[in-house]
N, C-alpha and C positions, 0 to 999 in steps of 0.2 A: 306549703303556705308562701314561703318566700318566692318560689318559682312562680306561682300564680299571681302574685303582685307585680312581678317583673313583667309578665305577660300584659297585665292590665295597663301598666304605665307606658309600654312601647306602642300600644294600638289605640290608645285614647286620643281623640282629636279635640284640641281646645276649642272653645266658642269663637274665638278670633279667626283661627284657621277655617272653621266650618263657614263662617260668613264670608271669608275670601273666596272659598270654593263655589259657594252659592252665587255670588256676584259674577264670577267667571262664567258659570253655567248660564246665568241670565243674559250676559253680554253675548254668548254664542248663540243663544235663541234669537236674539234681536237681530243678529248678523244674518242668520239663515232666513228669517222673515223678509229682511231687506233684499237679499238675493233672490228670493222667490218672486216678490213683486216686481223686481227689475226684469227678470226674465219674462214675466207675464206681459208687462208693458212692451217689451221688444217684440214678442210674438203678435200682439195686436197692431203693431205698427206695420207688419208685413202684409201686403194686399192679399195673398192667397190663404193667410191664416186668420186675419182678424177683420175688423170693420174700418180699415183705412178708407180715404176718399177714393182711391183709384180702383177699389173693388167694386164700385157702383152702389155700395150700401152706405148708409148713414150711421154715424155715431151719435149718441145723446147729445143734445145741444145743437147740432148741425141745422141750418136752415132747411126747411122743406123744399124740396126741388120739384119742379114741374115733370111729369111722366116722360116727356120728350127728353129732357136732359138726363133723367135717371136712366133710361134706356141707352142713350149715347155713352154714359159713363161706364155702363157695363160692357158695351160692345168695344169700348177703347181699351179696357184693361189697363195696363201700366203705361200706355203710350202718353207721352207728354205729361208725366207726372208734376204735380204742383207741390209747393210747400205745404206741410201738414195743416197750416192755419189759413190756407187760402181757399175760399168758396170754389166748388167744383163748377159753378155756373160759368166763370169767366173762361174756363178752358175751351168751352164749345163756341164761345162767341164769335170769333173770327171766321171759322168755318161756316157757321150758321149764316153769317152776313154775306159772306162770299157767295154761297149758293143762292141766297136771295137775290143778289145783285146780278148775278149770271143769268138767273131765270127771267130777268126783266128785260133782257136785250131783245129787241125786235128789228125789223127793217127801219122803222121810224126812230128807233133806239138802237143804233148799231153797236154801241159799246156801253157798258156800265162798268167802268174801270174801277177795280178794287182800290186803287190808290186814293180815290176820292170818296168812295163809299165807306171803305174800312178806315174810319178815322180812329186814332187812339182812344178817343172818347168812347167810341162804340164798343170797344172790347169789353167794357163793364156791362153792356146791355144784356148779352147772353139771350136767354129765353124770356127774360122778364120784360115788363112793360105790357101795353095794351093797344090793340088796334082800335083806332078812332076814325070817325068821318073827317075828312079834310077841313082844316080852318082856313086854308088859302087854296086857291085855283088859278092857274095859268089858263085863261079861257081862249086865248087867240093871240095873233092870227096865223094861219097857215103861211109858210115861208117868210115869216116876219123875223125869226130868231128865237122861237120858244125852246128849241132843243138846247141851243147854247145857254139860254138863261137858266134852264133847269140843271143842266150839268154844272154850271158855275155855282148855283146855289147849294148844290149838293156837297160842296166843300164845307159849308158851315156845319159845325156839329150840332146845332139845334134845329136842323132841317132834315126831315125824313120824307122821301118822296118815292112815289111809284115811278119806275123808269119807262114802262110802256105806257101807251095812251089808253086808258080804260074805256073811253067813249060811252060811259054809263048814261049820262044825262041826254045823249042824242040817239044812241043805238040800242042800249041795253037796259033801259029804265024799267022795262017789265020784269026784270030779274030781282027787283027789290032792293032796299037799302042795306039789308044784311049781306047780300051778296057783294055789293059795292064796298062795304066796310071790310069784308074779309081780304079784299085786294090790297088793302093798305098795309104798310109796314108797321110793326110795333113801335111805339114811342114812350118815353118816359115823361114825367111831368116836366113842363117847361119847354119840351120840344114841339115843333109844328109839323103837322102832317100835310103834304101837299101832293097834287096831281097836275098833269097838264093835258089838255086836249084842245088843239086849236080851232077845232070846228064848232067848239060851243059858242063862240062869239057870234056867228052868223046863222045859228040855228034857233029859230024864234021861240020854241018851247022851253029851251034850256034855262032861260032867267027865272021863270017861274018855279021850275023844278028845284033849282039850286036855292031859291028863296025859301021853298017848303022845307028844305033840309036844314038850313041855317040862314036866318035874315042877317046874321052878323058876319057871314063869310067875306074874306077879303079876296078880291079879284084883280089878277094881273093880266093886261093886254100888251102884248109886243107889237108895235105897229111900224110900218116901213112905207117908204114912198110907194103909193099904190101902183104906179107905172112899172117900177122895178119889181115889186112884188108879183105883178101878173106875168111879167116875162120869166120870173124864176119858178112860178107855178107851172107855166107852160113848159119850161125846161125839164122840170120833174116828170111831167106826163109824157113827154117826148122820149125820155130815157127808158120809159117802160112800154110805150107804144110808138115805135118809130114811123109807123104809117099814118099818123094823124095829120089832118090838114095844117097848113102854115099858120103862124100866129096871126099874120095880116088877115087872112080869110076868116079866122074865127073871131076876130075883134069887131068886125063890122057886119051889121045885118045887110047893108048895101054899101059896097065900097064906093060906088059913084057918088052917092049922097053923103057918105061919111057918117052915116048913123051907126052909133056904137051899140053893139049887142049886149045889153046889160043881163041877159039871161045866162050868159056863159059865166060860170062860177069864178074863173080867173079874173074877170072884171067886176063881178058883183061883190066879191069879198072886199074889195078896196073901197067901196063907198061906206067908210067907217061911220060917218055921222048918222046914217040910216040905221045901222045895227045898234049904235049907241043908244039911240032914242028909245028902243025896246028894253034895254037894260035898266035905263033911268026910271022906267016905271015901277021897278022893284027894288033897285039899290042907290042909295045916295052917291053922289060924285066921290065923296071922301073915302068910300070903300072900294073905289076902283083906281088902280095905278096904271098909268100908260107909260110903257117903256119904249124909248126910241131904238129901233133896230139899227139904225145908222150909228147912233152913239154907243151901242152895245159893242160895235166893232172898233170905233175910234177911240173910245174911253170906257172899256168895260168895268174898270173899278169904280168910275164915277156913277154909272148906271146902278151897279150892284149895291153902292152905298144907299142910293135912294130906296132900292127894293128892301134892304135890311132895315132901314128906318120904318118904312111902311109896315113891314111885318113885326115890328117891335123887337127886333134882334140887335145885339151888340155888332158893331162894324168889325168883323173879323176878316172878310174877304177884301183885300186891298190890291194895291199895284203889285205887290211882291208875288202874287199868285199867277200873274200873266206874263206871256211874252207874244209877239207878233209873228205869225207864220207868214212869210212873204209868198210862199208857194200857194197856200190856200187862200190867202187874202183876208184872213181874220185871226183874232187872238186865240191862243191856246193856253191851257193850264200848264204851268211848269211842272217839272217832275215832282210828283208828290212823294211822301215818305212810303216806302214799301213797293215802289214802282220802278222798273228799270228804264222808263223812258217817259217823256212828257206826254200829256193827253190832249190830242186834238179831236175834234168831231170825226165821224166816219167819212168814208169816201164818197157817200151820197150827198155830203155838205160841200158847198163851194164849187158846184159844177159851172163849167163855161157856159155863158148865155150865148144863144144864137144871134147873129146880126139881124136887127129889126131895121126896116127902112125908116129913116128920120122923120118923114112926114106922119107916118102912123104913130110914132112916139109923141110927136107934137100934138096930134089930134087927141091922143089919150090925155095929155097934159091939160088941154083945154077943156076936155070933158070932165076931169076930176077936180079942176080948180075950185069951182063953187063949193063942192062937197068937202074939200080940204079946208076952205076958209070957215065953213060952218063947224067943222070938227075942232079947228083951233079955238074957236069961240067957245064951244061947249066944254072943252077940257082946260081952257086958259093956258094953253101951250102952243107955241109956233114951232112946228117940226121941220120947217124950212124945206119943204118939198117943191116950192115954186121959185 
């Protein structure tokens, strides 16, 4: 009996000791649970094991991605990984915009430089936004400076423009408005969609067609001394067709009488007052802005200031964006962020004009003078061409 009681006392655990052991066991259990969930979280953060952003799949709470971006994410795998809390959409933005701008380059749009189309603001656009019909259109005129104006405007973060000339309202109108809208770049709220096609101004049917699309559309016309414009027009044609007749022979119906051939498009385009009359049947003057092609060269920031005001944009494009290229004879955009060199218009711009006989030039000045005076009166601006 004495031995039995000794055994009992040596193996008996007091309530306090038991509670201490139970607390230790519970603490170990909590520690194991914490380690288990930590390992699980680590596995989920690895692209090949879980639902991280770079796997192309979404985690609960992530924003829904368009199919195009979802496919792009799957193809890219781990390339260019983002921070875990950054939306996947922004990663593809720069590449999408670069492809879009490169695809816009044409002979009339020789360059679509990423430095001006890829603004830091655009990097947040990605695949979002929507295609809209243009609220503003550069409608003319050929060889007036429309390409320069569009490239300068594209510097503005609130301007999104088609680089190539759509020619929808004069050549492709039968394809329908949805076809036209699909050509436009995507824009966010507050951004302006634009396009430029210089032949619109001189094509009679275009004014009514644009009015049918939007009676509130803002129209921009870049005008230039009609004599200089005609010579520039001829120079462009000559570069493509070296065997065409001389400028002098094309200018006159009869050289002896000095009668000007107004059926020649190079001459006809410069009768601005005649074309403007057609547009004023549909649009009030306050919806049309006339930009001086000469001042666009001598004071690009000043002209761009007027354009930005007209479009209701903040004046972001200023003198600091330009420098004058003496070789080409017109202003160029300074080196933009992300570009290795300044941006000047392509080699097709700034061609050397052929020498034209002085009496031919004088005869043309006499011809255009009354039309210029009427144009000054209609627009309330003296462009100083005489």
